[in-house]
Structure formats: structure tokens, C-alpha cells
C-alpha positions as CSV (number, residue, x, y, z in Angstrom):
1,M,22.5,-38.4,-6.0
2,D,22.3,-42.0,-5.0
3,W,22.0,-41.5,-1.2
4,N,21.7,-45.3,-0.6
5,T,25.1,-45.8,-2.1
6,Q,26.6,-42.8,-0.2
7,Y,25.4,-44.2,3.1
8,R,26.6,-47.7,2.3
9,D,30.1,-46.2,1.6
10,R,30.0,-44.3,4.9
11,I,29.2,-47.5,6.8
12,R,32.1,-49.3,5.0
13,K,34.6,-46.5,5.8
14,S,33.4,-46.1,9.4
15,G,34.7,-49.6,10.3
16,G,31.3,-50.6,11.8
17,G,31.2,-48.8,15.1
18,D,31.5,-45.1,14.2
19,Y,27.8,-44.3,14.3
20,L,28.1,-40.6,13.9
21,S,30.3,-40.8,10.8
22,Q,27.8,-43.3,9.3
23,V,25.1,-40.7,9.3
24,G,27.3,-37.8,8.4
25,H,27.6,-36.0,11.7
26,T,31.2,-35.1,11.1
27,E,33.5,-32.0,11.2
28,Q,36.4,-32.0,8.7
29,G,36.0,-35.7,8.2
30,R,35.9,-36.6,11.9
31,P,32.9,-37.5,14.0
32,I,31.5,-34.6,16.1
33,S,32.5,-34.6,19.8
34,N,30.3,-36.3,22.4
35,E,29.6,-32.8,23.8
36,Q,28.3,-31.6,20.5
37,F,26.2,-34.8,20.1
38,I,24.6,-34.2,23.6
39,E,24.0,-30.6,22.7
40,L,22.2,-31.5,19.5
41,F,20.2,-34.3,21.2
42,N,19.1,-31.9,24.0
43,Q,18.1,-29.3,21.5
44,I,16.0,-31.9,19.6
45,T,14.1,-32.9,22.8
46,D,13.5,-29.2,23.7
47,L,12.3,-28.2,20.2
48,L,10.0,-31.2,20.0
49,T,8.9,-30.6,23.6
50,L,9.2,-34.4,24.0
51,A,7.4,-35.8,26.9
52,P,6.8,-39.3,28.4
53,G,3.4,-39.7,26.9
54,D,4.4,-38.8,23.4
55,T,4.4,-41.1,20.3
56,L,7.3,-40.3,18.0
57,L,7.9,-40.9,14.3
58,D,11.6,-40.4,13.4
59,L,11.8,-40.1,9.6
60,C,15.2,-40.8,7.9
61,C,16.4,-42.1,11.3
62,G,19.6,-43.6,9.9
63,N,21.3,-46.0,12.2
64,G,19.1,-45.0,15.2
65,V,21.9,-43.3,17.1
66,F,19.5,-40.4,18.0
67,T,16.3,-42.5,17.8
68,Q,17.1,-44.9,20.6
69,K,17.8,-42.1,23.0
70,L,14.7,-40.3,22.0
71,A,12.6,-43.4,22.5
72,K,13.7,-43.4,26.2
73,R,12.0,-40.0,26.6
74,C,8.6,-41.0,25.2
75,Q,5.9,-43.7,25.3
76,T,6.5,-45.3,21.8
77,A,8.7,-44.6,18.8
78,V,8.9,-45.6,15.2
79,G,12.0,-45.0,13.1
80,A,12.1,-45.3,9.3
81,D,14.9,-44.9,6.8
82,L,15.5,-45.6,3.1
83,S,18.8,-47.4,3.8
84,E,18.3,-51.1,4.7
85,D,22.0,-51.1,5.8
86,L,21.4,-48.4,8.3
87,I,18.2,-49.9,9.5
88,N,20.0,-53.2,10.1
89,I,22.5,-51.4,12.3
90,A,19.6,-49.6,14.1
91,Q,17.8,-52.9,14.8
92,T,21.0,-54.6,16.0
93,D,22.8,-51.8,17.9
94,H,20.1,-49.2,18.8
95,A,17.0,-51.2,19.7
96,A,14.6,-50.5,22.5
97,P,11.4,-52.3,23.8
98,N,9.2,-49.4,22.7
99,L,10.9,-48.8,19.4
100,T,10.1,-50.2,15.9
101,Y,12.3,-49.7,12.8
102,Y,11.2,-49.9,9.2
103,A,13.2,-49.7,5.9
104,C,11.1,-47.2,4.0
105,D,11.5,-44.1,1.8
106,A,9.9,-41.3,3.8
107,R,8.0,-40.3,0.6
108,H,6.1,-43.6,0.9
109,I,5.5,-43.6,4.7
110,D,1.8,-44.2,4.0
111,T,2.8,-47.8,2.9
112,L,3.9,-48.8,6.3
113,P,1.7,-50.8,8.7
114,L,1.5,-47.9,11.2
115,P,-1.1,-48.2,13.9
116,A,-4.3,-46.1,13.5
117,E,-4.1,-45.3,17.2
118,P,-2.4,-43.7,19.0
119,K,-1.5,-41.1,16.3
120,F,1.9,-39.6,16.4
121,S,2.2,-36.5,18.6
122,K,5.8,-35.7,17.5
123,V,7.5,-36.1,14.1
124,L,11.2,-35.7,13.5
125,M,13.3,-35.5,10.3
126,Y,16.9,-34.5,11.2
127,A,19.7,-33.7,8.8
128,A,17.7,-35.2,5.9
129,L,15.5,-32.6,4.3
130,Q,18.5,-31.9,2.0
131,H,17.7,-35.2,0.3
132,F,14.2,-34.0,-0.8
133,G,12.7,-31.3,-3.0
134,R,9.8,-28.9,-2.6
135,N,7.2,-31.3,-4.1
136,D,8.6,-34.1,-1.9
137,L,8.0,-32.0,1.2
138,R,4.5,-31.1,0.2
139,G,3.7,-34.8,-0.5
140,L,5.3,-35.9,2.8
141,L,3.3,-33.4,4.9
142,Q,0.1,-34.6,3.2
143,S,0.9,-38.2,3.8
144,L,1.5,-37.5,7.5
145,W,-1.9,-35.9,8.0
146,P,-3.7,-39.2,8.7
147,V,-1.2,-40.5,11.2
148,T,-0.9,-37.2,13.2
149,E,-3.2,-35.2,15.3
150,T,-4.1,-31.6,16.2
151,G,-1.2,-30.2,18.1
152,T,1.4,-32.6,16.6
153,V,4.9,-31.0,16.4
154,F,7.0,-31.6,13.3
155,L,10.8,-30.8,13.6
156,F,12.7,-30.6,10.4
157,G,16.2,-30.1,11.8
158,F,19.7,-29.3,10.4
159,I,18.4,-27.9,7.1
160,P,21.1,-26.4,4.8
161,D,20.3,-22.7,4.4
162,A,20.4,-21.6,0.7
163,D,21.2,-18.0,1.8
164,L,24.3,-19.2,3.8
165,A,25.7,-21.7,1.3
166,H,28.7,-19.4,0.8
167,Q,29.7,-19.9,4.4
168,F,30.1,-23.6,3.7
169,Y,31.7,-23.3,0.3
170,D,33.9,-20.6,1.6
171,T,36.9,-20.7,-0.7
172,P,37.3,-20.5,-4.5
173,E,38.4,-24.1,-4.5
174,R,35.4,-25.4,-2.5
175,R,33.0,-23.4,-4.8
176,A,34.6,-24.9,-7.9
177,E,34.4,-28.4,-6.4
178,R,30.7,-27.8,-5.6
179,Q,30.0,-26.7,-9.1
180,R,31.7,-29.8,-10.5
181,R,29.8,-32.1,-8.1
182,I,26.5,-30.4,-9.0
183,E,27.2,-31.0,-12.7
184,E,28.0,-34.7,-11.9
185,G,24.9,-35.1,-9.7
186,T,27.0,-35.9,-6.7
187,D,26.6,-32.8,-4.5
188,P,27.4,-34.2,-1.0
189,I,25.0,-31.8,0.6
190,G,22.0,-32.1,-1.7
191,E,19.2,-29.5,-1.7
192,W,19.8,-26.1,-0.1
193,W,16.5,-24.6,1.3
194,K,15.3,-21.0,1.7
195,R,13.4,-20.5,4.9
196,D,10.5,-18.8,3.0
197,T,10.2,-22.0,0.9
198,V,10.0,-24.2,3.9
199,K,7.4,-21.9,5.6
200,Q,5.3,-21.8,2.4
201,C,5.2,-25.6,2.2
202,A,4.2,-25.8,5.9
203,E,1.4,-23.2,5.5
204,E,0.1,-24.9,2.3
205,A,-0.3,-28.0,4.5
206,G,-2.2,-26.1,7.2
207,L,0.8,-26.0,9.6
208,T,2.3,-23.1,11.4
209,C,6.1,-22.7,11.0
210,T,8.8,-21.1,13.1
211,F,12.6,-21.4,13.0
212,A,15.4,-22.0,15.4
213,E,19.2,-21.9,15.1
214,V,21.8,-24.6,15.4
215,P,23.6,-24.2,18.8
216,P,26.3,-21.5,18.2
217,G,29.2,-23.8,19.2
218,H,28.5,-26.3,16.5
219,H,30.4,-25.8,13.2
220,A,27.2,-26.2,11.2
221,A,25.6,-23.2,12.9
222,R,27.1,-21.1,10.0
223,Y,24.9,-22.7,7.4
224,R,22.1,-24.8,8.8
225,F,18.8,-24.1,10.6
226,H,15.8,-25.9,12.1
227,A,12.1,-25.6,11.2
228,I,9.4,-26.3,13.8
229,M,5.9,-26.9,12.4
230,Q,2.7,-27.5,14.3
231,R,-0.6,-28.8,13.3
């Protein structure tokens, strides 16, 4: 799947100001409500235990719609995303004095001019692990080791649950469409993960791993979950 092209198309279809649609936070083609956005944001800050002294790395940050608000809760923040189009929007519309954005594939985060100190105390990847495979996650966790510290919390949020895919593709028509898209290489979701696989990758990297659920009022609670890892 060409995710860069997909996000460029989303930007074009959004008309420029629909930030949630640009990064795929939609329900039946419409952006999620402000109430759901706030609920997700509050859960992110809670699961990260984000505090004023924290240094945050937001991987696959998109257009910065979450990143800017998170930066206000911590000391400094860095956002990185593969899409230059989304980073341009982030830099223009979701900037903050303590926030730096980079256009960079998360798999090559070690190529960025990140400061040696302070190391990141919190790392976030939200609604993006579906764009990566098992070996990608292993490599990513390894590359993050030099820029994080003992106690760093890693939140991989909004992960598609392989054991619950049937609750997303919940009709014969949707299942047939999924199979067609997989064969074409255009599956709109991407990689569906088993919790045991995520936990194994974390433990191989020397991290503990626990799980949390998406807020029950959110439509994606039927088929997504969060993974919280700690060094």
C-alpha cells in the first residue's frame, strides 16, 4: 500500500481544514465528533502518564492535530511523519514553541538530528502500527533505544486487532471487498496485529508490555486496542 499517496488523497478530499479526516479519524466517512477526539486525547495523556517535565517523541504524527495539544502538556516534543504533505500542514497549522516537526519514515528515525540529551521519556505512535510489519516494529524499538531512557513509556495506540477483524468486516460484502483490496495491495487498514505478537516484539526488545482498550463509546472499540510498553 502506498500510504503517502493515500494521505495525499485524504488531504485533497478534506478541503484543507478537516484535520481529523486527513489522518483517518473518521466514522462512516465523517470525522469523529469533538467529544470523541477529546476522549481519545485524554486517554493518550493518561496512558502515557504525560507530565510537564516530559520529552515526547510522536512517531507518525500526521498533521499534528494531536501532537500540538500534547506538546502543551510536556516540556518539549518532536513529531515525525513519512508524509511531507502532512508535516507541512503540521508546521503551518499545529506549531508550538517547544515542538519540532520532521518529515521522516519512522523506520529511519535514527537518521534525524535528535538531541543526545535530554532523552525521550515518552514515545507515541498512534493509529499507525498498521502501516508496519513485525520486523519493522523490532527494528523501530531497537533504533529508539539510544534516544530513550530507563522508565520511558512507549504507547502504540489504536492497533487493529487481528482477532477482531470480523467485527470491522462484518458483512459478506465487506469481507469480499477486503479480500479484493488485499489482492490488489490496497487494504485500507493495513496490518492487523495479534496482541501476543506485539508483546513478543516488546519483550525481545527488553520492554514490558500491557494492553488497554479503546474507550467503549468509540466505534473502533470493536476492533482496536492499545499497547503500553516500558523500558
